[in-house]
C-alpha positions, 0 to 999 in steps of 0.5 A, a space after each residue: 186420792 186416798 183410802 178412807 176408813 169411813 168415806 171409802 176415798 177421800 183426797 190426800 192432803 197437801 197434795 199437787 199434780 198437773 193443775 190439781 192441789 189439795 190443801 192440808 186439810 185435803 180438800 181442792 185449793 192452793 192455799 188454807 182456809 180459818 176455821 171460820 170465816 173473817 168477818 163480812 165475808 160470805 162463805 160457801 162449802 161445796 160437797 160432791 163428785 168429780 162435777 163438784 171437784 172440777 176434775 178436768 181442769 186446774 185448780 185456778 180455772 175450776 168453777 170454784 175459784 172462778 166464781 171466788 175470784 168474781 165476787 168480792 167478799 166470797 169464799 168458796 171451799 171446794 170439798 168434792 172428791 172425785 167419782 163419789 156419791 151424795 152419800 159420801 157428800 152427807 158422811 164427809 159434810 157430817 165429819 169436816 164441813 159443820 168445822 168450817 162454818 160455811 153461811 152457804 153449802 152447795 150440795 152438787 149432784 150430777 145427772 148419773 149420781 143416782 146409780 152411784 146411790 145404790 152401789 158400795 164397790 165400785 167395779 160391781 157398777 162400772 168395772 173399767 172405772 179404774 177405781 176399785 174402791 168401796 164405799 158406804 151407802 144408805 138404805 130404806 128400812 120401814 121407810 127410814 134411812 139406814 147407814 151401811 158402813 164401807 164393807 173395805 174399810 182398810 187396806 187389809 180388808 182389799 187384801 182379805 178380798 183378794 186372797 178368797 174373792 169367792 167369799 169376800 164378794 158375797 159380804 161386799 156386795 151384800 147391799 150392792 144393787 148391781 152385785 145383786 142383780 149381775 153376779 149373785 149365783 145359785 145353784 139352781 140357775 140352770 133351771 129355766 124357772 129360775 132364771 125366768 124368775 131372775 128375769 120377773 124380778 128385774 123388770 116388775 120388782 127391782 124396778 130399773 133405774 132408768 124407764 123410759 129415757 127418765 129416772 125411774 121414780 119406782 126404784 130404789 135408787 131414785 128413792 134412797 137419792 131422794 131421800 139422802 139429799 133431802 136429809 142432808 139438806 136439813 142437817 145443813 139447816 139444823 147447822 144454821 146454813 142454807 142449803 142449796 142443791 145444784 144439778 150438774 148436767 152431764 153431756 149427755 143431758 145437754 144434748 138431749 135439752 138441745 135437741 127437745 128429749 125429756 132430761 133424764 134428770 127431770 123426775 129428780 129436779 121435781 122431787 126436790 122442788 116439790 119437797 122445798 128445796 131450793 135447786 139450781 139446775 145448771 142446765 140454766 148456765 148452758 142455756 144463758 151463756 152457750 145458746 148455740 151449744 158451742 161446747 157441743 162441738 168439743 168431746 168432754 166428760 167434764 166440764 171444760 175451762 168454758 163450762 166451768 167459767 159458764 158454772 161460775 158466772 151463772 152462780 154469781 149471777 143466781 147469787 146476786 138475783 137471789 141477795 144471798 151475797 152477804 152473810 147478813 143476808 143468809 141468816 133469815 133465808 135459814 130462819 125462813 127456811 128452818 120454818 117451812 121445813 120444820 127444822 130444829 136448830 142443832 142442839 
């Protein structure tokens, strides 16, 4: 990965390391793709984090490569960026994805991404991740989305942070949920009343991201996540492509589902479907192809090879079942979705 002024970080171009390869355009692929799909070829473009990127397996084993091999006449362009969030995916789509004219755009959302949506500097949220990167984020102001740019856009900004953290950290953390909750200091912090006020704010005003084992629908993180995905979805429709939200469950989600516990991301799935967003929950892939949950015998963060295979099989089956396996079949679906959601074509 390399620094990116707008996105925070992205994949370098023409890189190769232990089975990972990027092409000249800087997305995960072993070949180049033309700006427009060849005649008769259905082009999918996938945006998301490391689950979309298929971290943990080599390029040929990734779900995207397997899906492409499974379905004749299909191209899958994998724009996933490890460690990223859907806000970065939206910005990458605007900057790079539109120019490839995909017929279908997969909006990958791993269940933990909600927390990343209110984070601007990775160490504030996940100190031991090994990724000391900053990122832009969207917020809500008067019910409308606003974009706060990447606070550390270049190496010089990181040098300033290292040279004067007392001054720079508050600036970097101005719009960071985790910094504001955990790190903001006051000269009156020694007072019991101030400490009590922080406790009350944390539990009643700030609205924790998770409550009762599922996402708290009143939290800023949840609300921003829904609005950003909704915006992403509508922009894809406006460009003439069919958006599909794809939810990637984590290992813990699979265990919860197996044991009959509520899904952490259940409220998010409900919110997307209530808004009429075409959504695929990949938990169904594990239900269909691994009903005995044999994958749970293994320790993993990202899907192992068989998990990538099940995702590829499920998406191939889903495209066929939805009759979305040819470019011509996508056109009326885009038109219908535009009418239903009242989305105007991009000028």
